[in-house]
C-alpha positions, 0 to 999 in steps of 0.5 A, spaced: 616 510 888 618 504 884 625 502 884 628 502 878 631 495 876 639 494 876 638 489 870 644 491 865 643 491 858 644 484 854 644 482 847 638 477 845 641 470 844 634 467 843 628 467 839 622 472 840 618 466 841 622 464 847 623 471 850 615 472 850 614 465 853 619 466 858 616 473 860 609 471 860 610 464 864 614 467 869 609 473 870 604 468 870 607 464 876 609 471 880 601 473 879 599 466 881 603 466 887 601 473 889 594 471 889 595 465 892 598 469 898 592 473 898 587 468 898 591 464 904 591 470 908 583 470 907 583 463 909 580 461 902 587 456 902 588 452 908 594 448 910 601 449 908 603 454 902 610 455 899 610 460 894 615 461 889 616 468 888 623 470 886 625 463 883 621 463 877 627 463 872 629 456 875 622 453 872 621 457 866 628 457 863 629 449 864 622 448 860 625 451 854 631 447 854 627 440 855 622 436 850 615 435 852 616 427 853 621 429 859 619 428 866 618 433 872 618 432 879 619 437 885 618 438 892 613 442 895 614 449 892 610 446 886 605 451 883 610 454 878 613 448 875 606 446 872 604 453 870 610 453 866 608 446 863 601 449 861 597 446 866 590 449 867 591 455 872 584 454 874 585 446 876 591 448 880 588 454 884 582 449 885 587 444 888 589 449 893 582 450 895 581 443 896 576 443 891 574 437 887 576 440 880 583 440 882 589 437 879 588 431 884 581 432 886 582 436 892 586 430 895 593 433 895 593 441 896 598 445 895 604 441 896 601 435 891 600 438 885 600 433 879 599 433 872 600 426 868 598 429 861 604 434 862 609 429 865 609 433 871 610 427 876 608 431 882 610 436 888 612 431 894 612 433 901 617 429 905 624 433 904 628 429 899 623 424 898 622 426 890 630 425 889 630 417 889 623 417 885 626 422 880 632 417 879 627 411 878 623 415 873 629 416 869 631 409 870 625 407 867 626 411 861 633 408 860 630 401 861 625 402 856 630 405 851 627 412 850 631 418 849 627 422 855 630 424 861 627 426 868 629 433 871 628 432 879 628 439 883 630 439 891 631 445 896 638 446 899 635 443 905 634 436 902 641 435 900 643 433 907 638 427 906 641 420 906 636 418 900 639 424 896 646 421 896 644 414 895 640 417 889 646 420 886 651 414 887 646 409 883 645 415 878 652 415 876 653 407 877 647 406 872 648 412 868 641 414 869 638 420 864 636 425 870 638 432 871 638 433 879 637 441 881 638 444 887 634 450 888 639 453 893 635 459 896 640 460 901 635 458 907 632 452 907 626 452 912 629 458 915 637 456 917 642 459 912 647 454 908 653 456 912 650 454 919 648 447 916 654 445 913 662 446 912 660 445 904 657 451 902 658 450 895 653 445 894 654 443 887 661 440 889 657 435 893 656 431 886 663 431 885 664 426 890 660 421 885 664 424 879 658 427 877 658 433 872 656 439 877 655 446 876 653 452 879 648 456 875 645 463 876 638 462 878 636 469 877 637 469 870 633 465 865 638 465 860 643 462 864 638 456 867 636 455 860 643 454 857 645 449 863 639 445 863 640 444 855 647 442 856 645 437 861 640 434 857 644 433 851 649 429 856 643 425 858 640 423 852 647 421 849 647 416 855 653 420 859 648 420 865 646 425 870 648 432 872 647 436 878 646 443 877 646 448 883 641 454 881 643 460 886 636 463 887 632 467 892 625 467 895 622 473 896 617 470 901 618 466 907 619 458 907 611 458 908 606 462 909 607 461 917 614 463 916 616 470 920 623 470 916 627 473 922 633 469 920 634 475 914 634 482 913 629 486 909 635 490 906 638 483 903 631 481 900 631 488 897 638 487 894 636 480 891 629 484 888 634 488 884 636 482 880 629 480 879 628 474 873 622 477 870 625 484 870 631 482 867 628 478 861 623 484 860 629 489 860 632 484 855 626 484 851 625 492 851 632 494 850 632 489 844 626 491 841 623 484 841 616 486 844 613 493 844 611 496 850 604 495 848 605 487 847 608 487 854 601 490 856 597 485 853 601 480 856 600 483 863 593 483 861 592 476 859 596 474 865 591 478 870 585 475 867 588 468 867 589 469 875 582 472 876 579 466 872 583 461 876 580 464 882 573 464 880 573 457 877 576 455 884 570 459 888 565 456 884 567 449 884 564 443 888 567 440 894 569 433 894 564 428 896 566 425 903 566 418 900 571 420 895 577 419 900 576 412 899 576 412 891 583 412 887 587 409 893 588 402 891 589 400 883 587 393 885 579 393 886 579 387 890 585 389 894 584 384 900 586 388 906 580 394 904 574 392 909 567 394 907 
């Protein structure tokens, strides 16, 4: 028998359209990732695969707080962000399959989804490497005189990287319009925060650089939206970066090969009682924002999107072998490429 959600009744603070987007986008992320996990087990998806199940509010809440011309960059747990931004699920699934119709034409795979049209500047496989890149993207917007910003995600394990601290320092020095987000799911690759550092309140790291830094309930999409909106306002005014620690939880392992021996089943079940999708669904129904029938329609629409994405990936062609030599260098007459 399914457990009842412990989500408390909450008064609606936003529009019907916002709540409907939150529910549908997070549900799409969840169902897509569940299907990706199944397909990985069937060896349809190979290589690395890091699922976002449980962390959906961290992406969905931020999307509603930002503008379409803002830039996004994250680590290798990167399927959900582009889904929320509107990237075709079929293209993402095809990329997981390694097909030519994928977001990076089958060359990137799970860890390297990219969508220029939606300003998603990619998932990145080197721990912490995306942080100075996010700084650079934000600096480019400042240099060009736009009001755009970059939101840069990292995991709790990345904050030990030196490049992260170098980026924080320069971001404050030059007042770069960037929002740094630590998606703290507690275990990095498999070691708890408490076992890796004396500093367990990760947002306080930003205070070393006089950066406005705050903890956020990453299981609550409204809390995420509000924190990102405030940080975005600060960035657009020219006041520089913010560090947000989204306290979240992944229900699955670090990757598909993770045996998860570092935590108990009871702990996982405890966090599932705070499920972000169930929280927003409860708010929607308690406040009669959508009817049960409308919720069912969304559920059906999401299921079809995911099913269609699998069909698209299955039917798509593999890349040609010679594609490995294309789009590697921008300069066509690059002198160090030999025929």
